[in-house]
MARLODREN-540188 format. One record per residue (C-alpha): residue number from 1; chain; y, x, z. Coordinates in Angstrom, 2 decimals. Example, Ala and Ser with C-alpha at 12.3 -4.5 7.8 and 13.67 -1.06 7.14 Angstrom:
<r 1 "A" <-4.50 12.30 7.80>>
<r 2 "A" <-1.06 13.67 7.14>>
***
This chain:
<r 1 "A" <0.00 0.00 0.00>>
<r 2 "A" <3.41 1.31 -0.96>>
<r 3 "A" <5.92 1.90 1.82>>
<r 4 "A" <8.03 -1.10 0.90>>
<r 5 "A" <9.73 -3.73 3.02>>
<r 6 "A" <10.84 -7.33 2.53>>
<r 7 "A" <13.76 -9.20 4.07>>
<r 8 "A" <12.95 -12.92 4.01>>
<r 9 "A" <16.00 -15.09 4.70>>
<r 10 "A" <14.95 -18.56 5.87>>
<r 11 "A" <18.59 -19.27 6.85>>
<r 12 "A" <19.99 -19.96 10.31>>
<r 13 "A" <22.08 -22.68 11.93>>
<r 14 "A" <22.90 -21.65 15.48>>
<r 15 "A" <25.68 -22.69 17.87>>
<r 16 "A" <27.47 -19.42 17.03>>
<r 17 "A" <26.20 -18.56 13.55>>
<r 18 "A" <25.70 -20.26 10.20>>
<r 19 "A" <23.67 -18.73 7.41>>
<r 20 "A" <22.79 -21.64 5.12>>
<r 21 "A" <24.25 -21.02 1.63>>
<r 22 "A" <26.98 -20.68 0.66>>
<r 23 "A" <27.11 -18.99 4.10>>
<r 24 "A" <25.32 -15.66 4.51>>
<r 25 "A" <24.52 -14.72 8.10>>
<r 26 "A" <24.99 -11.17 9.42>>
<r 27 "A" <21.30 -10.78 10.32>>
<r 28 "A" <19.78 -10.03 6.90>>
<r 29 "A" <22.69 -7.67 6.16>>
<r 30 "A" <22.10 -5.89 9.47>>
<r 31 "A" <18.38 -5.53 8.69>>
<r 32 "A" <19.11 -3.91 5.33>>
<r 33 "A" <21.56 -1.51 6.97>>
<r 34 "A" <19.04 -0.68 9.70>>
<r 35 "A" <16.37 0.15 7.12>>
<r 36 "A" <18.77 2.39 5.24>>
<r 37 "A" <19.74 4.08 8.51>>
<r 38 "A" <16.05 4.76 9.14>>
<r 39 "A" <15.76 6.54 5.81>>
<r 40 "A" <14.33 3.78 3.63>>
<r 41 "A" <15.68 4.02 0.05>>
<r 42 "A" <17.35 0.94 -1.52>>
<r 43 "A" <14.61 0.49 -4.13>>
<r 44 "A" <12.01 0.13 -1.36>>
<r 45 "A" <13.57 -3.03 0.09>>
<r 46 "A" <13.33 -6.49 -1.47>>
<r 47 "A" <15.35 -9.53 -0.45>>
<r 48 "A" <14.12 -13.10 -0.89>>
<r 49 "A" <15.27 -16.46 0.43>>
<r 50 "A" <13.25 -19.49 1.43>>
<r 51 "A" <14.41 -21.07 -1.83>>
<r 52 "A" <12.62 -18.27 -3.74>>
<r 53 "A" <9.43 -18.97 -1.78>>
<r 54 "A" <9.56 -22.69 -2.45>>
<r 55 "A" <9.51 -21.97 -6.17>>
<r 56 "A" <6.50 -19.66 -5.81>>
<r 57 "A" <4.48 -22.01 -3.62>>
<r 58 "A" <5.16 -19.77 -0.59>>
<r 59 "A" <3.14 -16.87 -2.04>>
<r 60 "A" <4.50 -13.35 -2.19>>
<r 61 "A" <3.97 -11.38 -5.39>>
<r 62 "A" <3.17 -8.16 -3.53>>
<r 63 "A" <2.17 -6.92 -0.13>>
<r 64 "A" <4.75 -5.08 1.98>>
<r 65 "A" <4.43 -2.77 4.93>>
<r 66 "A" <6.39 -5.42 6.83>>
<r 67 "A" <8.21 -8.64 6.02>>
<r 68 "A" <11.22 -9.14 8.29>>
<r 69 "A" <11.96 -12.84 8.62>>
<r 70 "A" <15.17 -14.35 9.93>>
<r 71 "A" <15.39 -18.06 10.61>>
<r 72 "A" <15.97 -20.86 13.03>>
<r 73 "A" <17.94 -24.05 13.41>>
<r 74 "A" <18.91 -24.71 17.00>>
<r 75 "A" <21.49 -27.31 15.95>>
<r 76 "A" <20.40 -28.19 12.39>>
<r 77 "A" <22.69 -30.23 10.20>>
<r 78 "A" <22.72 -31.66 6.72>>
<r 79 "A" <23.42 -29.26 3.90>>
<r 80 "A" <24.45 -29.77 0.29>>
<r 81 "A" <22.54 -27.80 -2.32>>
<r 82 "A" <20.21 -25.96 0.09>>
<r 83 "A" <17.73 -26.65 2.90>>
<r 84 "A" <17.11 -24.50 5.94>>
<r 85 "A" <13.62 -23.07 6.31>>
<r 86 "A" <11.52 -24.98 8.81>>
<r 87 "A" <8.86 -23.84 11.24>>
<r 88 "A" <6.25 -25.65 9.13>>
<r 89 "A" <7.35 -23.73 6.04>>
<r 90 "A" <7.22 -20.43 7.86>>
<r 91 "A" <3.68 -21.15 9.09>>
<r 92 "A" <2.71 -22.15 5.56>>
<r 93 "A" <4.06 -18.83 4.27>>
<r 94 "A" <1.99 -16.89 6.78>>
<r 95 "A" <-1.13 -18.86 5.92>>
<r 96 "A" <-0.54 -18.36 2.19>>
<r 97 "A" <-0.24 -14.57 2.68>>
<r 98 "A" <-2.87 -13.75 5.32>>
<r 99 "A" <-2.86 -9.99 4.64>>
<r 100 "A" <0.91 -9.71 4.98>>
<r 101 "A" <2.41 -8.82 8.37>>
<r 102 "A" <5.50 -10.81 9.33>>
<r 103 "A" <8.01 -9.86 12.02>>
<r 104 "A" <10.05 -12.97 12.80>>
<r 105 "A" <13.48 -12.90 14.41>>
<r 106 "A" <16.22 -15.38 15.11>>
<r 107 "A" <16.02 -18.46 17.23>>
<r 108 "A" <12.85 -19.62 15.54>>
<r 109 "A" <10.96 -16.68 17.07>>
<r 110 "A" <10.29 -18.18 20.54>>
<r 111 "A" <8.77 -21.25 18.89>>
<r 112 "A" <6.21 -19.03 17.17>>
<r 113 "A" <4.86 -17.83 20.51>>
<r 114 "A" <3.11 -21.20 20.72>>
<r 115 "A" <1.76 -20.92 17.18>>
<r 116 "A" <-1.05 -18.40 17.00>>
<r 117 "A" <-1.03 -16.42 13.76>>
<r 118 "A" <-2.72 -13.00 13.59>>
<r 119 "A" <-0.22 -11.76 10.99>>
<r 120 "A" <2.91 -12.86 12.91>>
<r 121 "A" <4.93 -10.92 15.47>>
<r 122 "A" <7.73 -12.94 17.14>>
<r 123 "A" <10.63 -10.55 17.79>>
<r 124 "A" <12.41 -11.92 20.85>>
<r 125 "A" <15.27 -9.43 21.00>>
<r 126 "A" <16.97 -8.15 17.83>>
<r 127 "A" <15.08 -8.22 14.55>>
<r 128 "A" <17.43 -5.60 13.06>>
<r 129 "A" <16.62 -3.17 15.89>>
<r 130 "A" <12.92 -3.85 15.39>>
<r 131 "A" <13.27 -3.15 11.66>>
<r 132 "A" <14.93 0.19 12.44>>
<r 133 "A" <12.19 1.27 14.84>>
<r 134 "A" <9.42 0.01 12.54>>
<r 135 "A" <10.77 1.99 9.59>>
<r 136 "A" <10.91 5.09 11.82>>
<r 137 "A" <7.25 4.67 12.74>>
<r 138 "A" <7.64 3.57 16.38>>
<r 139 "A" <8.11 -0.24 16.33>>
<r 140 "A" <9.78 -1.65 19.44>>
<r 141 "A" <11.20 -5.07 20.33>>
<r 142 "A" <14.54 -3.98 21.73>>
<r 143 "A" <18.27 -4.71 21.80>>
<r 144 "A" <20.58 -3.20 19.24>>
<r 145 "A" <23.85 -1.60 20.28>>
<r 146 "A" <27.36 -2.22 19.00>>
<r 147 "A" <27.38 1.38 17.71>>
<r 148 "A" <24.29 0.67 15.61>>
<r 149 "A" <25.81 -2.54 14.27>>
<r 150 "A" <28.96 -0.64 13.33>>
<r 151 "A" <26.78 1.46 10.98>>
<r 152 "A" <24.36 -1.21 9.83>>
<r 153 "A" <27.00 -3.82 9.01>>
<r 154 "A" <28.66 -1.41 6.59>>
<r 155 "A" <25.57 0.13 4.99>>
<r 156 "A" <23.89 -3.29 4.67>>
<r 157 "A" <26.88 -4.99 3.02>>
<r 158 "A" <25.31 -4.52 -0.40>>
<r 159 "A" <22.77 -7.24 0.43>>
<r 160 "A" <25.49 -9.69 -0.59>>
<r 161 "A" <25.03 -8.60 -4.22>>
<r 162 "A" <21.33 -9.47 -3.99>>
<r 163 "A" <22.01 -13.03 -2.82>>
<r 164 "A" <21.10 -15.52 -5.58>>
<r 165 "A" <24.47 -17.29 -5.20>>
<r 166 "A" <26.63 -14.15 -5.31>>
<r 167 "A" <29.62 -14.09 -5.71>>
<r 168 "A" <29.95 -17.75 -4.66>>
<r 169 "A" <29.14 -17.06 -1.03>>
<r 170 "A" <31.01 -16.84 2.27>>
<r 171 "A" <29.93 -14.11 4.68>>
<r 172 "A" <29.69 -14.90 8.37>>
<r 173 "A" <31.27 -12.12 10.45>>
<r 174 "A" <30.37 -11.34 14.05>>
<r 175 "A" <33.21 -10.50 16.44>>
<r 176 "A" <31.18 -10.65 19.64>>
<r 177 "A" <28.10 -12.21 21.12>>
<r 178 "A" <27.42 -13.71 24.49>>
<r 179 "A" <29.73 -16.07 26.36>>
<r 180 "A" <32.80 -14.86 28.32>>
<r 181 "A" <32.59 -17.68 30.88>>
<r 182 "A" <31.40 -16.85 34.38>>
<r 183 "A" <28.87 -19.69 34.09>>
<r 184 "A" <27.32 -21.22 31.00>>
<r 185 "A" <26.52 -24.67 29.67>>
<r 186 "A" <23.02 -25.81 30.57>>
<r 187 "A" <21.83 -25.95 26.95>>
<r 188 "A" <23.54 -22.76 25.71>>
<r 189 "A" <21.23 -20.39 23.88>>
<r 190 "A" <24.11 -17.93 23.41>>
<r 191 "A" <24.71 -17.39 27.11>>
<r 192 "A" <20.99 -17.39 27.84>>
<r 193 "A" <19.92 -14.86 25.21>>
<r 194 "A" <22.82 -12.43 24.73>>
<r 195 "A" <24.76 -10.15 27.01>>
<r 196 "A" <28.48 -10.05 26.30>>
<r 197 "A" <29.24 -7.45 23.61>>
<r 198 "A" <32.60 -7.19 21.85>>
<r 199 "A" <32.82 -5.40 18.52>>
<r 200 "A" <35.72 -3.04 17.91>>
<r 201 "A" <38.42 -4.26 15.56>>
<r 202 "A" <37.97 -1.21 13.34>>
<r 203 "A" <34.23 -1.88 12.99>>
<r 204 "A" <34.85 -5.49 11.96>>
<r 205 "A" <37.42 -4.45 9.38>>
<r 206 "A" <35.15 -1.71 8.00>>
<r 207 "A" <32.40 -4.29 7.50>>
<r 208 "A" <34.76 -6.67 5.73>>
<r 209 "A" <36.04 -3.86 3.51>>
<r 210 "A" <32.46 -2.93 2.61>>
<r 211 "A" <31.71 -6.56 1.74>>
<r 212 "A" <34.88 -6.73 -0.37>>
<r 213 "A" <33.59 -3.66 -2.23>>
<r 214 "A" <30.35 -5.62 -2.78>>
<r 215 "A" <32.25 -8.42 -4.49>>
<r 216 "A" <32.67 -10.77 -1.52>>
<r 217 "A" <36.03 -12.55 -1.21>>
<r 218 "A" <35.25 -15.29 1.32>>
<r 219 "A" <34.76 -14.73 5.04>>
<r 220 "A" <34.37 -16.71 8.25>>
<r 221 "A" <34.74 -15.19 11.69>>
<r 222 "A" <32.12 -17.51 13.06>>
<r 223 "A" <29.59 -15.40 14.91>>
<r 224 "A" <31.08 -15.80 18.39>>
<r 225 "A" <31.22 -18.37 21.16>>
<r 226 "A" <35.03 -18.51 21.35>>
<r 227 "A" <37.34 -16.71 18.92>>
<r 228 "A" <40.21 -17.16 21.41>>
<r 229 "A" <38.38 -14.88 23.85>>
<r 230 "A" <37.88 -11.90 21.53>>
<r 231 "A" <38.18 -8.71 23.61>>
<r 232 "A" <39.45 -10.47 26.73>>
<r 233 "A" <40.07 -7.91 29.52>>
<r 234 "A" <38.63 -10.21 32.26>>
<r 235 "A" <41.70 -9.57 34.41>>
<r 236 "A" <42.12 -13.17 35.61>>
<r 237 "A" <40.00 -16.32 35.67>>
<r 238 "A" <40.71 -20.04 35.92>>
<r 239 "A" <37.77 -22.36 36.49>>
<r 240 "A" <35.48 -19.59 35.27>>
<r 241 "A" <37.42 -18.95 32.05>>
<r 242 "A" <39.03 -15.50 31.57>>
<r 243 "A" <42.65 -15.24 30.47>>
<r 244 "A" <42.51 -14.44 26.72>>
<r 245 "A" <44.11 -11.39 25.15>>
<r 246 "A" <46.86 -12.48 22.77>>
<r 247 "A" <47.30 -8.91 21.55>>
<r 248 "A" <43.63 -8.32 20.65>>
<r 249 "A" <43.24 -11.50 18.60>>
<r 250 "A" <46.68 -11.21 17.00>>
<r 251 "A" <46.06 -7.61 15.94>>
<r 252 "A" <42.75 -8.50 14.31>>
<r 253 "A" <44.17 -11.42 12.37>>
<r 254 "A" <47.24 -9.41 11.44>>
<r 255 "A" <44.99 -6.90 9.69>>
<r 256 "A" <43.03 -9.67 7.99>>
<r 257 "A" <46.28 -11.24 6.79>>
<r 258 "A" <47.18 -7.98 5.05>>
<r 259 "A" <43.93 -8.16 3.07>>
<r 260 "A" <44.50 -11.80 2.22>>
<r 261 "A" <48.10 -11.12 1.13>>
<r 262 "A" <46.82 -8.28 -1.08>>
<r 263 "A" <44.39 -10.66 -2.80>>
<r 264 "A" <41.22 -9.03 -1.47>>
<r 265 "A" <40.38 -12.11 0.63>>
<r 266 "A" <40.49 -15.54 -1.05>>
<r 267 "A" <39.05 -17.59 1.82>>
<r 268 "A" <39.42 -16.71 5.50>>
<r 269 "A" <38.00 -19.11 8.08>>
<r 270 "A" <37.09 -19.21 11.75>>
<r 271 "A" <34.61 -21.29 13.72>>
<r 272 "A" <34.18 -21.69 17.46>>
<r 273 "A" <37.03 -22.03 19.94>>
<r 274 "A" <36.36 -23.18 23.48>>
<r 275 "A" <38.56 -26.15 24.50>>
<r 276 "A" <38.29 -24.90 28.09>>
<r 277 "A" <40.18 -21.75 27.14>>
<r 278 "A" <42.97 -23.88 25.65>>
<r 279 "A" <43.04 -26.25 28.63>>
<r 280 "A" <43.25 -23.44 31.20>>
<r 281 "A" <45.52 -21.05 29.27>>
<r 282 "A" <47.67 -23.18 26.95>>
<r 283 "A" <50.48 -20.62 26.51>>
<r 284 "A" <48.20 -17.75 25.54>>
<r 285 "A" <46.09 -20.07 23.38>>
<r 286 "A" <49.20 -21.28 21.54>>
<r 287 "A" <50.23 -17.72 20.74>>
<r 288 "A" <46.73 -16.89 19.51>>
<r 289 "A" <46.54 -20.04 17.39>>
<r 290 "A" <49.88 -19.21 15.76>>
<r 291 "A" <48.53 -15.77 14.80>>
<r 292 "A" <45.33 -17.30 13.44>>
<r 293 "A" <47.13 -20.02 11.47>>
<r 294 "A" <49.34 -17.36 9.91>>
<r 295 "A" <46.29 -15.58 8.47>>
<r 296 "A" <43.62 -18.16 7.60>>
<r 297 "A" <43.13 -20.29 4.51>>
<r 298 "A" <44.51 -23.86 4.74>>
<r 299 "A" <41.97 -26.56 5.56>>
<r 300 "A" <40.19 -24.61 8.31>>
<r 301 "A" <38.43 -25.96 11.41>>
<r 302 "A" <38.40 -24.83 15.04>>
<r 303 "A" <35.03 -26.13 16.20>>
<r 304 "A" <35.14 -27.22 19.84>>
<r 305 "A" <31.93 -27.59 21.81>>
<r 306 "A" <32.78 -30.60 23.99>>
<r 307 "A" <29.26 -32.07 24.26>>
<r 308 "A" <30.21 -34.94 26.62>>
<r 309 "A" <33.22 -36.63 28.20>>
<r 310 "A" <31.18 -38.24 30.97>>
<r 311 "A" <32.27 -36.60 34.28>>
<r 312 "A" <28.72 -36.80 35.62>>
<r 313 "A" <27.26 -35.04 32.59>>
<r 314 "A" <30.09 -32.46 32.59>>
<r 315 "A" <29.41 -31.57 36.23>>
<r 316 "A" <25.63 -31.41 35.90>>
<r 317 "A" <25.64 -29.29 32.73>>
<r 318 "A" <28.57 -26.95 33.38>>
<r 319 "A" <30.60 -28.27 30.44>>
<r 320 "A" <34.17 -27.30 29.61>>
<r 321 "A" <36.73 -30.11 29.58>>
<r 322 "A" <37.29 -33.71 30.62>>
<r 323 "A" <38.86 -36.36 28.37>>
<r 324 "A" <42.43 -35.61 29.46>>
<r 325 "A" <42.02 -31.87 28.90>>
<r 326 "A" <40.45 -32.45 25.49>>
<r 327 "A" <43.34 -34.67 24.42>>
<r 328 "A" <45.81 -31.92 25.30>>
<r 329 "A" <43.73 -29.25 23.56>>
<r 330 "A" <43.54 -31.36 20.40>>
<r 331 "A" <47.29 -32.00 20.61>>
<r 332 "A" <48.03 -28.27 20.85>>
<r 333 "A" <45.89 -27.43 17.82>>
<r 334 "A" <47.54 -30.27 15.88>>
<r 335 "A" <51.02 -29.09 16.85>>
<r 336 "A" <50.34 -25.58 15.56>>
<r 337 "A" <47.79 -26.13 12.79>>
<r 338 "A" <48.55 -29.67 11.62>>
<r 339 "A" <51.25 -28.72 9.10>>
<r 340 "A" <50.07 -28.98 5.53>>
<r 341 "A" <49.72 -25.94 3.28>>
<r 342 "A" <48.61 -26.47 -0.32>>
<r 343 "A" <48.13 -30.13 0.62>>
<r 344 "A" <45.72 -29.53 3.53>>
<r 345 "A" <46.36 -29.19 7.28>>
<r 346 "A" <46.16 -25.48 8.06>>
<r 347 "A" <43.85 -25.77 11.09>>
<r 348 "A" <42.42 -28.81 12.83>>
<r 349 "A" <39.96 -29.22 15.69>>
<r 350 "A" <36.37 -30.23 15.13>>
<r 351 "A" <34.52 -31.84 18.02>>
<r 352 "A" <30.82 -31.40 18.84>>
<r 353 "A" <29.00 -33.96 20.99>>
<r 354 "A" <25.37 -33.73 22.16>>
<r 355 "A" <23.03 -36.56 23.13>>
<r 356 "A" <20.13 -35.85 25.47>>
<r 357 "A" <21.79 -33.75 28.18>>
<r 358 "A" <20.62 -34.18 31.78>>
<r 359 "A" <22.60 -36.83 33.66>>
<r 360 "A" <23.28 -39.18 30.75>>
<r 361 "A" <23.61 -42.86 31.61>>
<r 362 "A" <24.48 -46.12 29.91>>
<r 363 "A" <28.16 -45.26 30.46>>
<r 364 "A" <28.07 -41.82 28.81>>
<r 365 "A" <28.50 -42.92 25.22>>
<r 366 "A" <31.21 -45.44 26.05>>
<r 367 "A" <33.16 -42.66 27.74>>
<r 368 "A" <32.70 -40.42 24.69>>
<r 369 "A" <33.94 -43.21 22.43>>
<r 370 "A" <36.95 -43.96 24.62>>
<r 371 "A" <37.95 -40.29 24.72>>
<r 372 "A" <37.85 -40.03 20.93>>
<r 373 "A" <39.64 -43.37 20.56>>
<r 374 "A" <42.45 -42.04 22.78>>
<r 375 "A" <42.86 -39.07 20.42>>
<r 376 "A" <42.97 -41.39 17.42>>
<r 377 "A" <45.40 -43.70 19.22>>
<r 378 "A" <47.74 -40.76 19.87>>
<r 379 "A" <48.06 -40.25 16.11>>
<r 380 "A" <46.29 -36.87 16.18>>
<r 381 "A" <43.86 -35.48 13.61>>
<r 382 "A" <40.26 -34.30 14.03>>
<r 383 "A" <38.68 -32.53 11.06>>
<r 384 "A" <35.17 -33.70 11.82>>
<r 385 "A" <33.03 -35.06 14.67>>
<r 386 "A" <29.46 -33.76 14.99>>
<r 387 "A" <27.13 -35.92 17.08>>
<r 388 "A" <23.75 -34.31 17.53>>
<r 389 "A" <20.66 -34.71 19.62>>
<r 390 "A" <19.77 -31.94 22.04>>
<r 391 "A" <17.16 -29.50 20.82>>
<r 392 "A" <15.96 -27.99 24.11>>
<r 393 "A" <15.93 -24.23 23.67>>
<r 394 "A" <13.38 -22.26 25.72>>
<r 395 "A" <14.95 -20.37 28.61>>
<r 396 "A" <17.94 -22.64 29.09>>
<r 397 "A" <18.44 -24.96 32.08>>
<r 398 "A" <18.60 -28.02 29.83>>
<r 399 "A" <15.49 -26.89 28.01>>
<r 400 "A" <13.54 -26.69 31.25>>
<r 401 "A" <14.81 -30.06 32.52>>
<r 402 "A" <14.57 -31.93 29.22>>
<r 403 "A" <13.03 -35.38 29.20>>
<r 404 "A" <13.07 -37.80 26.29>>
<r 405 "A" <15.85 -40.33 26.94>>
<r 406 "A" <14.77 -43.88 27.75>>
<r 407 "A" <14.83 -46.42 24.93>>
<r 408 "A" <17.81 -48.26 26.41>>
<r 409 "A" <19.77 -44.96 26.53>>
<r 410 "A" <18.85 -44.16 22.91>>
<r 411 "A" <19.91 -47.64 21.80>>
<r 412 "A" <23.25 -47.26 23.58>>
<r 413 "A" <23.73 -43.88 21.91>>
<r 414 "A" <23.06 -45.33 18.45>>
<r 415 "A" <25.47 -48.21 19.10>>
<r 416 "A" <28.39 -45.96 20.06>>
<r 417 "A" <27.54 -43.40 17.39>>
<r 418 "A" <27.90 -46.18 14.81>>
<r 419 "A" <31.21 -47.27 16.35>>
<r 420 "A" <32.53 -43.71 16.23>>
<r 421 "A" <31.53 -43.41 12.58>>
<r 422 "A" <33.04 -46.76 11.60>>
<r 423 "A" <36.14 -46.91 13.81>>
<r 424 "A" <37.19 -43.28 14.32>>
<r 425 "A" <35.69 -41.13 11.56>>
<r 426 "A" <37.13 -43.31 8.84>>
<r 427 "A" <40.60 -43.25 10.42>>
<r 428 "A" <40.47 -39.45 10.60>>
<r 429 "A" <39.22 -39.17 7.03>>
<r 430 "A" <42.28 -41.04 5.76>>
<r 431 "A" <44.65 -39.05 7.94>>
<r 432 "A" <43.31 -35.64 6.99>>
<r 433 "A" <42.66 -36.39 3.30>>
<r 434 "A" <45.07 -39.12 2.12>>
<r 435 "A" <44.76 -40.24 -1.49>>
<r 436 "A" <46.35 -37.58 -3.66>>
<r 437 "A" <45.09 -34.62 -1.60>>
<r 438 "A" <43.97 -31.78 -3.87>>
<r 439 "A" <40.71 -29.89 -3.24>>
<r 440 "A" <40.99 -26.65 -5.18>>
<r 441 "A" <37.93 -24.84 -6.52>>
<r 442 "A" <35.29 -27.31 -5.39>>
<r 443 "A" <31.77 -26.16 -6.34>>
<r 444 "A" <29.42 -28.75 -7.85>>
<r 445 "A" <26.18 -28.45 -5.85>>
<r 446 "A" <24.16 -31.56 -6.72>>
<r 447 "A" <24.05 -34.59 -9.02>>
<r 448 "A" <22.72 -37.94 -7.81>>
<r 449 "A" <22.71 -41.35 -9.46>>
<r 450 "A" <25.51 -40.52 -11.87>>
<r 451 "A" <27.64 -38.79 -9.23>>
<r 452 "A" <28.41 -35.08 -8.90>>
<r 453 "A" <28.63 -33.84 -5.31>>
<r 454 "A" <31.02 -30.96 -4.77>>
<r 455 "A" <32.44 -28.95 -1.87>>
<r 456 "A" <34.83 -26.09 -1.44>>
<r 457 "A" <33.26 -22.81 -0.34>>
<r 458 "A" <34.81 -22.94 3.09>>
<r 459 "A" <34.05 -23.80 6.69>>
<r 460 "A" <33.16 -27.47 7.29>>
<r 461 "A" <34.34 -28.38 3.82>>
<r 462 "A" <33.97 -32.06 3.07>>
<r 463 "A" <31.74 -33.48 0.34>>
<r 464 "A" <33.53 -35.05 -2.60>>
<r 465 "A" <31.61 -37.57 -4.71>>
<r 466 "A" <32.75 -37.51 -8.34>>
<r 467 "A" <31.58 -40.45 -10.53>>
<r 468 "A" <31.05 -38.13 -13.49>>
<r 469 "A" <28.29 -35.70 -14.43>>
<r 470 "A" <29.88 -32.29 -14.03>>
<r 471 "A" <27.95 -29.06 -14.75>>
<r 472 "A" <26.00 -27.78 -11.75>>
<r 473 "A" <27.49 -24.67 -10.12>>
<r 474 "A" <30.78 -25.24 -11.94>>
<r 475 "A" <34.14 -25.27 -10.19>>
<r 476 "A" <36.70 -28.05 -10.47>>
<r 477 "A" <40.07 -28.86 -8.96>>
<r 478 "A" <39.64 -32.36 -7.55>>
<r 479 "A" <42.09 -34.98 -6.37>>
<r 480 "A" <41.12 -37.47 -3.66>>
<r 481 "A" <41.20 -41.02 -5.03>>
<r 482 "A" <39.39 -42.89 -2.24>>
<r 483 "A" <37.34 -42.67 0.95>>
<r 484 "A" <33.66 -43.29 1.57>>
<r 485 "A" <31.78 -43.49 4.89>>
<r 486 "A" <31.92 -39.75 5.68>>
<r 487 "A" <32.92 -38.26 2.35>>
<r 488 "A" <35.61 -38.55 -0.30>>
<r 489 "A" <35.79 -40.14 -3.70>>
<r 490 "A" <37.46 -37.67 -6.04>>
<r 491 "A" <38.13 -36.97 -9.71>>
<r 492 "A" <38.97 -33.85 -11.69>>
<r 493 "A" <42.66 -33.12 -12.14>>
<r 494 "A" <44.69 -34.25 -13.89>>
<r 495 "A" <43.58 -37.89 -13.87>>
<r 496 "A" <42.87 -38.75 -17.50>>
<r 497 "A" <43.70 -42.42 -17.23>>
<r 498 "A" <43.04 -42.99 -20.94>>
<r 499 "A" <39.57 -41.40 -20.84>>
<r 500 "A" <38.01 -42.17 -17.45>>
<r 501 "A" <35.10 -44.65 -17.47>>
<r 502 "A" <35.53 -47.97 -15.69>>
<r 503 "A" <33.22 -46.83 -12.85>>
<r 504 "A" <35.61 -43.98 -12.08>>
<r 505 "A" <38.72 -46.14 -12.35>>
<r 506 "A" <37.30 -48.60 -9.81>>
<r 507 "A" <37.15 -45.87 -7.16>>
<r 508 "A" <40.84 -44.99 -7.43>>
<r 509 "A" <42.78 -46.33 -4.45>>
<r 510 "A" <44.79 -49.39 -5.41>>
<r 511 "A" <42.78 -50.31 -8.51>>
<r 512 "A" <39.44 -52.02 -7.84>>
<r 513 "A" <37.08 -53.66 -10.34>>
<r 514 "A" <39.43 -56.27 -11.78>>
<r 515 "A" <42.32 -53.89 -12.45>>
<r 516 "A" <39.89 -51.26 -13.79>>
<r 517 "A" <38.70 -53.71 -16.43>>
<r 518 "A" <42.26 -54.55 -17.42>>
<r 519 "A" <43.18 -50.85 -17.62>>
<r 520 "A" <40.26 -50.20 -19.95>>
<r 521 "A" <41.25 -53.11 -22.20>>
<r 522 "A" <44.92 -52.06 -22.42>>
<r 523 "A" <44.43 -48.34 -23.05>>
<r 524 "A" <45.93 -46.05 -24.21>>
<r 525 "A" <48.89 -45.69 -21.86>>
<r 526 "A" <51.89 -43.44 -22.45>>
<r 527 "A" <53.39 -43.33 -18.94>>
<r 528 "A" <52.78 -44.17 -15.31>>
<r 529 "A" <55.05 -47.23 -15.30>>
<r 530 "A" <52.62 -49.01 -17.63>>
<r 531 "A" <49.78 -48.26 -15.21>>
<r 532 "A" <51.86 -49.32 -12.22>>
<r 533 "A" <52.47 -52.78 -13.73>>
<r 534 "A" <48.72 -53.43 -13.85>>
<r 535 "A" <47.82 -51.76 -10.53>>
<r 536 "A" <50.98 -51.65 -8.37>>
<r 537 "A" <49.08 -50.52 -5.23>>
<r 538 "A" <48.10 -47.10 -6.65>>
<r 539 "A" <49.52 -44.36 -4.39>>
<r 540 "A" <52.43 -42.49 -5.94>>
<r 541 "A" <50.62 -39.16 -5.59>>
<r 542 "A" <47.86 -40.41 -7.91>>
<r 543 "A" <50.31 -41.75 -10.46>>
<r 544 "A" <52.09 -38.40 -10.48>>
<r 545 "A" <48.80 -36.63 -11.24>>
<r 546 "A" <47.92 -38.73 -14.29>>
<r 547 "A" <47.73 -37.28 -17.78>>
<r 548 "A" <48.50 -39.44 -20.81>>
<r 549 "A" <47.44 -37.17 -23.70>>
***
């Protein structure tokens, strides 16, 4: 057997890391860098994704000295264009390749301890460190150091070129791991599995520069529990939260802004920000948010892990904020990030809720709904609301105490989840994306039932349903013409009123089926006043975008 290695990317969706395309997680890049650091030549390393394996029936074309697998969905979501690799698929891959040895890392690894496979080694610490020691001939399941990552992140940046979707990818960048709080949420895999390790600003920038050299132009600083707490000095605490360092975060984003201003970065996003940091240190948080907003791409999201607004659940699970504190945190982010740039709010909060935490009662979901309704009633904007069921992770307090909720609790959850979707989500959708909003460079990922589904390559980008068959993997500038349950109705710009089919015209706000039929019968039009006479309720922004050629 040749001394060759395989990196198998089954994708990850963790509380502090996303690696489902178009996102590329740091882990496979680190593994490649670790192998290079151990002396393995580039031609001796292959890179495949779970999508490649699905095409081949989960069979590998050759046998490797080791296949390093990264995968795991602790908080799985719905994805457009791709599917995360599942535990069942990973087991199927091992069974289909019985002579191949697999070392499996990521948050799926602990689950494999219960699944006996002679050709599988669950790596419970850092898969990249294991790859390094394996390639050097002394395999060991150990922690990697920040000094190793500083090397591996740069030398492994070329993996981006091997990704099947390159260059239409966004690379997830790690700023630190672990949680800066003195105590952690009961369900938190980040606090349970990682010691606190900050990366140096220079190391982060060197990695980004190496990725830019590899043709990457889109980045998200998402691999951390709380971007506001980057390199906090731990000099002072309030309710277990350290005072954040305005200087450290501002310096980092100041350097990133230089790269964006120079055209080297086209998309710059962030992910997690703890609402408890904002609630306890509003002045410092405001200064940090202003620095971030000055550097990022418009339309970004500060994801806030709220989990529950029930005081009993908050107390039992060590959560971060109550309803009043959340309202003020959302207000602060709106005040600083709510201004529109290129038609989109620069930065808005996203809110994560979890069902299944210890202490839930019949009142829990009503309290969650009322807290969100208060935010909506205050005229504020939320980019998106994630409502997920707890996946109990081994080693966490919630994982050890988990019990399936009673039927009456589940029914109550479903009732209030539906109310949130119908009464709050739709309000927020119209506030954030009013008719006439432009979505630049949306990538067409799927086609279903005569619709093309497209999204921008960005963090928490919204799905736009276009009632036309656009080429897959093509880009289009879209204009929002209407609102669906949790997505947008959109059309390519400019609106070709004389060419659009009736089905598309019906979706435009202010038209409807009757006016669409009349518009089709009276075409061609030479100006917007003619259209306005037939459909006077069309928003002015849509009329202004119409083409009459």
